[in-house]
N, C-alpha and C positions, 0 to 999 in steps of 0.2 A: 427525383430521388428519392432516393430505399426507404422503405418503410420504415419505423423505428417506433417497437412495439412497448411504447409508454405511457402511461397513465400522468398527464403534467396539470398542475394547478397553478393557473397565473393570478397571481398576488400583485394588484396594482392601483392607486388609487386612480391614477388621470385615466378618463374613459378614453382616449385616444390611444396613449401608450400603449393600450390593457388591448385593445381593437391591434394594434403591428406587432405586439407579442403575440398574439391566439394566430395573425397570420403566417410570420414567420414558421410559427411551430407548426401548423398546418401545412406550408414553402418544406419543410424537413421529412415530412413524414408521420407526425405524431396526430395519428386518428383521433386520439382520449384527452379532447384536453378542457378543463374545468376554471370558470373564469371566478373572481370575488375582488372586490374592491378596498376592504380593509379586513385587518386580524380578526372580529366576529367575526361577518360574514366567512372566509376561510374558513374559522374551524364547526361554521353551522354546514358547507358544503362538505368538509372531511366525514361528520358527523353522518350527515343523507348518503355523503356516497361512495364512503368506505376510504381506506390510505390511498394514499400517490406514490409514482416512481419518482415523484419532482415537485419540489413546487421553485418554481422562479418567482424570485422575494422582490418588493419594494422594502424602504425601507422608511422611508417621511411618509407619515398617514395618520390623520386625524381616527381621535380613540386607540384602540392598540394598532399597537408602529409597528414596525418590522422585527424590530429585538421581539419586543412581547411575543410573536407571535414563534421567531427561533425559539426563548426559552421554552412557548408548549409544546413543540411538537418534539423535541429534542428529549422532554421528558417522556410521551406516550408512545412515541414511534407513529406516529400517523403519516409522516412523509422519509423513505428511502433517502431522500438528497433534496440536496439544496443550493442554489442558483440565488446568488447576491444580484439584482439588476439597480441598480442607485446612480446618482448624479452626484452624490457627494464626493468629497477628495476622496481620493486610490487611499492612502496611510488610515482614514478612517476605516472605510469595506475591511480592506488588510482587517484590523481592530478588532472590526466585526466576525470578519472568519475565523481569528483566531479565536473569540466568546465562544459562538457555536459550535469551534471543535472543541475545547473546554469541557461544552454541557456532553461532547459525546454524538454531536448532529456530524452528517456526512454532506461537509461542503465538498461539491462540483469544483464550485471554482465561483469569480465575477466576472459577468458582461459586460458591466458598467452602461452607461445610457448618452449616445443614443443607442440601440439596440443594432447589433449586425450578424445577419446571416453567419460568417465564415469565423464570426467567436465564437456563435450559441452552438453551432452543429458538433465542434470537438468536442463538447462536453458533456450534451446530450448523447453522442455514442459509446462515451465514456459510462456511463451510467448504462448504457443497455447490456453492457458485460459484467455489472452486480446484478448481485441477485434480484428478481421481479417480484411484483405482488400481483398475484392473477386477480382478475375482474372481482370475483366474486370474494377475498379475503376477507377476513377479519379483520373489524379497525385496527389492529393493536398488531404488533410485531410479535410472539410470540418466541422468547428465549429459552434455552433446551434448559432440562433439570439433568441434576446428577444421574439418576439413572440412567437416562437415555444417552449420557456421554459416553461413558461407562460403557454401557452394549455398543457404541458407535466404538469405539477402540476395540472392544472384545472382539468386535464382528468386523474387520478392518473393512469397516465403511468411509473414515478418513481417508483419505486420497491427497498424494502430492500433486502440486502444480507445479509449474518454472516458471520462473521467468528471466527471460537474459538482461547478464549485462554487457554491454558491447561498448568497442570502439566505433567512438561519433566520427571521426574520418572515415575509416574503411568499413565499417559495420562485421570487423570479424566482433566471437561470442569471448568474453571475457571470463565467462561463468554461465549462471543458472542463480539464482536467490528458487528457496524451496517453500512451499507457500502451501496451505493445509485449505482444503475445502471438504464437506462432506456429501457425499455422495448418496443421499439420501434414500433408500427402496423407494417409497414413495412420494414422496415432492423435489426428488431430481437433485442437483445439486447446488448448494445450499451454503452461502457465503461464510467467511468466518466470525461475523456480528452475530450470527446466532448460536455460537456454539462455546467463543471461545471464552464467556463471561463464566461462564460452569465450567469448563476447565481450569481456569485460574484459582477460581476459586474452590476448588475442591483438590488441587494438590498436583491437578492430575497434571501439567506439562511436560516434566520428564514420559509421561508416557508415553503422552505426542508426537515428543521431539523421536525418538526411538524407534513409534512404527513409521516416521516421514524419514528418518537417515535408512530404515530397511529397508524401505520401496525405492527411497533415492538411490543406495549405492548399490540394487540391483540393477535398479535402469542404467547405472554407469558401468557398469561391466558388462549390459546388451551392448550403451553404446562403446566401449572398445572392440569390441565382440568385430561390429561394424567401422572397424577404427575409425571413430567417431572422438573427440576428444570432449569432456565436457565436466569441468571444475563443479563445484556445492555450494553453496552460502546456507546455512542452517541460523536460524533466529534462535535465540538463547534468551532468555530472561536473567537478570542479575538474581532473582530469590531462589533461579536450581544453582547458580553453582557455589550456595550454601550447602549443596551434599559432598560429601567426602571421596563420596566413588566415583565422582561423575566423570573426571579423564579416565578413571581407568576402565568403568563399561565403554566410551566410547572407544578405545585403544583395542578394546575385546573384540568388538564390533568389526572398525577397520580393519583387523591382522585376517576373520571371519570370511571379510568379502573382498579381500586381497589387494585394497584402497592403500594409496597412499594418501599418507596427514595430511603433505604439501598439496592436498585436489583439494581440500575442506576449507572453508572459510565460516567463522561462526559471529557469524551481525549480534552485537548485545546495544539496546538501546541507554543512548544516555542519558532519558532522565531516572531509570532505573537505578544509576550507579553513584548515586547520593553520598552512601557507607557503604564501603566495603570489606568484608571481615575479612580477616588473614584466610579462613578457609577458601571463597572467593578468590583472593588475588593469587593463593595457591592455583586455583585451577586453570585458572590464567594464563600464571605464567605453567604451568606446563602442559597447557595447550598448545605454547609457543615452542614449548622446545622437541615437542613432540613432532613440527613441524606445519605445525597445523596455524590458518590467521587469523591473524581479530579486526572486526571492523566494529566502530564504532559507528552507531543506525544511529539515523534521526539526529543527526548532529547539527545541532543552533538550534532543536526545537525545544532546549531545559536550560539550567541557569548553570553551569559548572562543565560545559564542555571543554574549555584550558584545561582546566586543574585534571580533567580524567583525561585527559591526552597524555601531560605531566606525566601523572603517577598510576598508569596502568600501560602495558605492555600490545597496545594495537598497532600496523600495522594497515590499514588502512580507515579512512574518512566518506561516510556516505552522506552526504547535504540533506537534508531534509527539504522537500518536493517543494515546500512554502514558495520557496524563495526560489523557482524557477516559474512559478505562479505569478508571481509580482516581478519575473525579469525585464521584460519588455519594456515597463510604464515605472517601477518604480527605483530611483535610481540606490535606493538603499540597499535593494535587492543584486543590483547589479555590484555594487560594492563588499555588501556581504561576501558574494559568489566567486569576486574576484581572489580579497582579501584569504579567503579560503585556499581556493589554491596555493596561492604563495605556502601561508601555513603550509600546506601539505608537501610541497615541494621543499621549505624550509628542513621540515621534520624528515623526509623522506620517507612521507606515504602516500600511498595513490593514492586519489581522492571519486570519486564514484558522485555522480550530480543525478538525483531522482526526480521522479514527477515528468520526466522530458516528453513533449505528446505535441509538439507540433517542431516542422520544418523552421520557423523563426525561432524559437528557444532554440534545437540544435544550431545552427549559423553563429545566432550573437552567443552562444557558451564555447563556439570555438574562437571565436574570437577574444575573448577572454583568455585563452589558453587550457578550456578543458578539454581532455580528452577519452574519459570514460564517463557514460552512464545508462540511464535504467527509465525506460517509460513506454508506452504506450506507443510511441514514434514510429519505437519499432519493433514493440511483440508484446504482447497482450500475457499475461500467466496460461500455461494450456496444462495436458496432460502431460504423460510422457511418452506415450504412442506419440502424438501431436509433436512433440520435442523431437523425437527420433527423426521424423521428417520433415522437420524445418530443418536441422542440423542437416541432411542428406544433401540442402540445398545449397548448403555451405561446407565443405567438410573441413575442418578444425586439425589443426598437424597433431599426431599425436607427443606424451612430454614421456620423458623417462620415469619410468614406474619403481618405487624405493619399498618393499613391501615393510610394511611393521610388524612386531614382535608378535603371536600369539598371545603373550600377555603382559602385565604391565610392569 
């Protein structure tokens, strides 16, 4: 087994099952494994040894149980990610995952019991790709300040990373989602969890958007010079749609880079679209009139998805990764995926399923009629240079270019 550079805490009341978990983690290459028999003991371990990358957490325990422990570490940042390991029914474990996500915890997944190496391994590999805590790190995750993120934007330290959307049958690339990473001069590459809260709080989302667009559009032109085609998808918060000049700024930037509007998609999180003012709806309509695509992101994670589909001019649905995590175990997740695929076909909208991480999930999705997906099974987020090298291994056909005007 390859070495997995992770600090893992096993929180398990039963000694035998705890020993099994520790043994499996060491088989998978985790060289730094801590143990605790209940929540209070786990907090004492974290206080003495510092934060960990992953906590593997049981739910049923005497004293401080798994729910109390998850609530505590969600507020302190002493664990970067959580894996639930419990014999409780799947729907209960899934509800725990949803609760933890609402608290801000990074839920890697649910391994159930008895613990299986092949179930645990992909979750740990996913944790490796996320921002890790050094062995001598401080006990709490430090969030960036306003001054730090403003300097990062001004000095171009925020870097565009790219994760492909792909065809589940052929592997062909349908485009890439543009994500943000902080290339910190002394701390290395930091995840959005470190800086996005400050960027949102201080109204810098448009600054981030246009930094990422500038980098991605330059990369797109470079790709075309190499006879590679890559469409781009950018995340757009609902609050950004309140700016009356948003679409005009986007149009001018596309003209500068000689980029067709049809090669861009803007993904909007469904939970942020509860109330859409007139100026926001105007911006959405103008983006569609320009030829851009609009995607409703994390579909199914909020409470008003169907209403938003009827009211707003979307032409793509991105189904929340939560449903894929339960695909192989929960008939309700399979039903939601199948219904969303049918809904997309009826409405003439493409459906992209997020969070695909295994061949088993890919095959199950194909059986349901899904053809487009995104996730670690196909490709992890990568920087621009790695993306170009990745694309060259499977050349994409060029699309006709229709240039936009220089002025709105």
